[in-house]
C-alpha positions in Angstrom: -15.3 16.2 31.8 -13.1 16.2 35.2 -15.3 16.3 38.2 -13.3 17.3 41.4 -14.4 16.8 45.2 -13.8 19.1 48.4 -11.7 18.0 51.4 -10.0 19.5 54.2 -7.3 18.8 52.9 -7.7 20.1 49.2 -9.3 19.0 46.1 -9.4 15.3 45.1 -9.6 14.5 41.2 -12.7 11.8 41.1 -10.8 8.7 39.4 -13.5 7.7 37.4 -13.6 11.3 35.3 -9.7 10.9 34.3 -9.0 10.5 30.6 -7.6 6.7 29.8 -4.1 6.9 29.1 -3.2 6.8 25.1 -3.0 3.3 23.8 0.6 2.8 22.2 2.2 0.0 20.6 5.8 -1.0 22.3 8.7 -1.4 20.4 8.4 -5.4 21.1 5.3 -5.6 18.7 6.4 -3.3 16.3 8.7 -5.3 14.2 6.6 -8.3 13.8 3.9 -6.1 12.8 5.8 -4.2 10.5 7.0 -7.6 9.5 3.0 -9.2 8.9 2.1 -6.1 6.5 5.0 -7.1 4.2 4.5 -10.8 3.9 0.6 -9.9 3.2 1.7 -7.4 1.0 4.1 -10.3 -0.8 0.7 -12.7 -1.0 -1.9 -10.7 -1.9 0.2 -8.6 -4.7 1.0 -11.9 -7.0 -2.2 -13.6 -6.2 -4.5 -10.7 -7.2 -1.9 -9.7 -10.1 -2.7 -12.7 -11.7 -5.9 -13.5 -11.1 -6.3 -10.1 -13.0 -3.8 -11.4 -15.8 -5.8 -14.4 -16.2 -9.5 -13.2 -16.4 -8.4 -9.7 -18.6 -6.5 -12.2 -20.9 -9.8 -13.9 -21.7 -10.7 -12.7 -25.8 -14.5 -13.3 -24.9 -16.4 -10.9 -23.1 -16.5 -11.3 -19.4 -19.2 -13.3 -17.5 -20.8 -11.1 -14.4 -19.1 -13.5 -12.1 -15.3 -12.8 -13.7 -16.7 -9.6 -14.0 -16.6 -9.2 -10.1 -13.8 -11.1 -9.1 -11.5 -9.1 -12.2 -12.9 -6.0 -9.8 -12.0 -8.0 -6.6 -9.1 -8.3 -7.3 -8.3 -4.7 -8.2 -9.8 -3.8 -4.8 -7.6 -6.1 -3.1 -4.1 -5.0 -4.9 -5.1 -1.5 -4.0 -4.9 -2.6 -0.2 -1.7 -4.5 -1.0 -0.2 -1.5 -2.2 -1.0 0.6 0.7 0.9 -1.9 3.0 4.4 -0.8 2.4 3.7 2.8 3.8 2.1 0.9 7.1 4.6 -1.4 7.8 7.3 1.8 7.4 4.7 3.9 9.4 4.7 1.6 12.5 8.6 1.6 13.2 9.8 4.8 11.4 6.7 7.4 12.0 4.7 8.7 9.4 7.5 10.2 7.2 5.6 10.5 4.2 3.7 13.6 4.8 -0.3 14.9 5.6 -1.0 14.6 1.7 0.3 10.7 1.5 -1.7 10.3 4.9 -5.1 11.2 3.2 -4.3 9.2 0.1 -2.8 6.2 1.7 -5.7 6.3 4.6 -8.5 6.9 1.6 -7.1 4.2 -0.6 -7.2 1.5 2.3 -10.9 2.0 3.1 -12.1 2.2 -0.5 -10.6 -1.0 -0.9 -11.9 -2.7 2.4 -15.4 -1.6 1.4 -15.2 -2.2 -2.1 -14.1 -5.7 -1.6 -16.8 -6.6 0.8 -19.4 -5.2 -1.8 -18.4 -7.3 -4.7 -18.1 -9.9 -2.3 -21.9 -9.3 -1.8 -22.1 -8.7 -5.8 -20.6 -12.3 -6.1 -23.2 -14.0 -4.5 -26.4 -12.2 -5.8 -24.5 -13.4 -9.4 -24.6 -16.7 -8.3 -27.9 -17.1 -6.7 -29.4 -15.8 -9.8 -27.7 -18.2 -12.0 -28.2 -21.6 -9.5 -31.9 -20.4 -8.2 -33.5 -18.3 -11.1 -31.5 -19.9 -14.2 -30.5 -16.0 -15.0 -28.4 -17.2 -17.8 -30.3 -17.4 -20.6 -30.3 -13.5 -20.4 -26.7 -13.3 -20.3 -26.8 -9.7 -22.2 -29.1 -8.1 -19.7 -26.8 -9.4 -16.6 -23.7 -8.1 -18.4 -25.2 -4.6 -18.3 -26.3 -5.0 -14.9 -22.9 -6.3 -14.1 -21.3 -3.1 -15.2 -23.7 -1.0 -13.5 -23.6 -2.8 -10.2 -19.3 -2.2 -10.4 -20.0 1.6 -11.0 -22.3 1.4 -7.8 -20.1 -0.5 -5.8 -17.0 1.6 -6.6 -19.1 4.7 -5.4 -20.6 3.7 -2.6 -16.7 2.5 -1.7 -15.3 6.0 -2.0 -18.3 7.3 -0.4 -17.4 5.3 2.4 -13.6 6.3 2.3 -14.3 9.8 2.5 -13.5 9.7 6.3 -10.0 9.0 5.3 -9.9 12.7 4.4 -9.8 13.4 8.5 -6.6 11.3 8.8 -3.9 13.9 9.6 -0.2 13.4 10.1 0.6 14.5 13.6 3.1 14.2 16.7 2.3 11.5 18.9 1.2 12.2 22.4 3.6 10.0 24.0 6.8 10.8 22.1 7.7 12.9 18.7 7.0 10.3 16.1 4.8 11.4 13.3 1.6 9.2 13.2 -1.4 9.1 10.7 -4.7 8.6 12.4 -8.2 9.9 12.1 -8.2 13.6 13.7 -11.7 15.2 14.0 -12.5 18.7 15.4 -13.2 18.4 19.6 -16.1 20.1 19.2 -18.0 17.8 16.7 -15.7 14.6 17.0 -18.3 12.5 18.9 -21.2 13.0 15.9 -18.8 13.1 13.1 -17.5 9.6 14.2 -21.0 8.3 15.1 -22.8 9.4 12.0 -19.3 8.2 9.4 -18.8 4.7 11.5 -22.9 4.2 11.2 -22.2 3.9 7.4 -19.4 1.8 7.6 -21.0 -0.6 9.9 -24.3 -0.7 8.0 -23.2 -0.4 4.3 -19.6 -1.7 4.9 -20.8 -5.1 7.1 -24.0 -5.8 8.0 -25.7 -5.2 4.7 -23.2 -7.0 2.7 -23.3 -9.8 5.3 -26.8 -9.9 5.2 -26.9 -10.5 1.2 -24.2 -13.4 1.1 -25.9 -15.6 3.9 -29.3 -15.1 2.1 -28.2 -15.7 -1.7 -25.8 -18.6 -0.2 -28.0 -20.2 2.1 -30.8 -20.0 -1.1 -28.5 -21.3 -3.4 -27.2 -23.9 -1.1 -31.1 -25.2 -1.0 -31.5 -25.4 -4.3 -27.8 -27.7 -5.2 -29.5 -29.9 -2.5 -32.6 -30.1 -4.5 -31.0 -30.6 -7.8 -28.4 -33.3 -9.5 -25.2 -32.2 -9.7 -22.8 -34.8 -9.0 -19.3 -33.6 -8.0 -20.3 -30.1 -9.1 -22.7 -29.9 -6.9 -20.7 -30.9 -3.9 -17.4 -28.8 -4.9 -20.0 -25.9 -5.3 -21.4 -26.2 -1.6 -17.8 -27.0 -0.5 -16.3 -23.3 -2.0 -20.0 -21.7 -0.6 -19.1 -23.1 3.2 -15.3 -21.6 2.4 -16.2 -18.3 1.2 -18.8 -17.5 4.1 -16.3 -18.8 6.5 -13.0 -16.9 5.3 -15.3 -13.9 5.3 -16.5 -14.2 8.9 -13.5 -15.1 10.2 -11.4 -12.5 8.5 -14.5 -9.4 8.9 -16.1 -10.3 11.9 -13.9 -9.6 14.8 -12.4 -6.2 13.1 -16.2 -5.1 12.9 -17.4 -6.2 16.3 -14.0 -4.4 17.9 -14.9 -1.2 15.9 -18.6 -1.3 17.1 -17.1 -1.7 20.9 -15.0 1.1 19.8 -17.7 3.4 18.7 -20.1 2.6 21.8 -17.0 3.2 24.1 -16.1 6.9 21.9 -19.9 8.1 21.6 -20.4 7.1 25.2 -23.4 5.0 24.2 -21.9 2.2 27.1 -20.2 3.0 29.7 -16.9 1.9 30.3 -13.3 2.0 32.6 -10.0 2.3 30.9 -8.8 -1.4 31.3 -12.1 -2.2 28.7 -10.9 0.6 26.7 -7.4 -0.4 26.3 -8.7 -4.0 25.6 -10.5 -3.0 22.4 -7.6 -0.1 21.4 -5.6 -3.4 21.4 -8.9 -5.8 19.6 -8.8 -3.3 16.9 -5.1 -3.4 16.4 -5.2 -7.5 15.9 -8.1 -7.9 14.2 -7.4 -5.3 11.4 -4.7 -7.2 11.1 -6.3 -10.4 10.3 -8.8 -8.4 7.7 -5.8 -7.7 6.0 -5.8 -11.6 5.1 -8.7 -11.7 3.0 -6.7 -10.1 0.6 -4.5 -13.4 0.5 -7.5 -15.8 1.0 -10.0 -14.1 -2.2 -7.8 -15.6 -5.0 -7.5 -18.7 -3.3 -11.0 -18.9 -2.5 -12.6 -17.5 -5.8 -10.4 -18.2 -8.2 -7.8 -21.0 -7.8 -10.1 -23.6 -6.4 -12.0 -23.3 -9.9 -11.4 -25.8 -12.7 -12.2 -23.1 -15.0 -9.5 -20.6 -14.1 -6.8 -23.0 -13.5 -7.3 -23.9 -17.4 -7.3 -20.3 -18.3 -4.0 -19.9 -16.1 -2.4 -23.6 -17.7 -3.2 -22.0 -21.1 -1.1 -18.8 -20.2 1.6 -21.0 -18.8 1.5 -22.7 -21.9 1.6 -19.5 -24.2 4.8 -18.4 -22.1 6.7 -21.6 -22.8 6.4 -22.7 -19.1 4.6 -25.6 -19.3 4.2 -28.1 -22.6 1.8 -30.5 -21.1 -1.7 -30.5 -22.9 -4.8 -30.0 -21.1 -6.9 -33.0 -20.2 -10.3 -33.5 -22.6 -13.3 -31.2 -20.9 -15.9 -33.8 -19.7 -19.3 -34.0 -20.9 -21.7 -32.0 -18.5 -25.6 -31.8 -18.0 -27.1 -28.0 -18.4 -27.1 -27.9 -14.5 -23.8 -29.0 -13.9 -22.4 -26.3 -16.6 -24.3 -23.3 -15.1 -23.1 -24.7 -11.2 -19.8 -25.0 -12.9 -19.6 -21.5 -14.6 -20.0 -19.6 -11.5 -18.2 -21.6 -9.0 -15.4 -23.5 -10.7 
């Protein structure tokens, strides 16, 4: 709402009530962003395809840890497939129509939140195996794991519904078409606050709490048992998992939370702060995309079990002719650690 004061010379506009200038990406930044999206696409696509192929090629029934990894790779693949659309829109504008704007946005949101929830499922599964020795109840764990996967996709689909608010429309500063969320002005603040509370809680805070608690207790358990090299490597994997998650996702969600506070007027702000948050959201969003490239490395390629399966596929295809090294004998505890971490 704009406020005016009156003096002898006429009406004077109160600068504190003027709308902030619209944030736009400069032409100098557009090309690097577009190239970055393409690079992430080229890195995430083969890595997650490889993980999916190796896990799906297993003849035996998938254990919960592998099932979650497979669905995580699928979620990251969905995200990767949306990136060429965004790369083109950065430089050319949104040229794919209003329907594709909604579809691509929904799929990107679905990938964002389902991948985070699958990371939580992986942490819970590792906690159950190491801390509560749930490996003996294989049948129950497999049934629960399939139910968990279905629940994750349903929750992810629910969280992605705000993507239907996205529309293709002409930008304020140019005739270029953009694909962005567009709420009814009369209820924009209420819708934005409701949808973002769900995103922050179900899409970040709760999964982060689950990961920290499960991995914290798991590390305590690992410190109490004898596992030798397997135990040390399992603990390194945990540290890498949590560090990758925090580095990639925490800046983005903090920026979105700040944007939510500003837009809903929960926190007073001035235009420089608002523009700084807009820039931070753009930069941290790109950082979050990198997680789709990191997941295959952290969760699969560092594991001995995955590398063994990958080499078996390469030998079948005639790419590699070397024979695998004999598997060393392990204690029951070491075997449990290896089954979920390596």
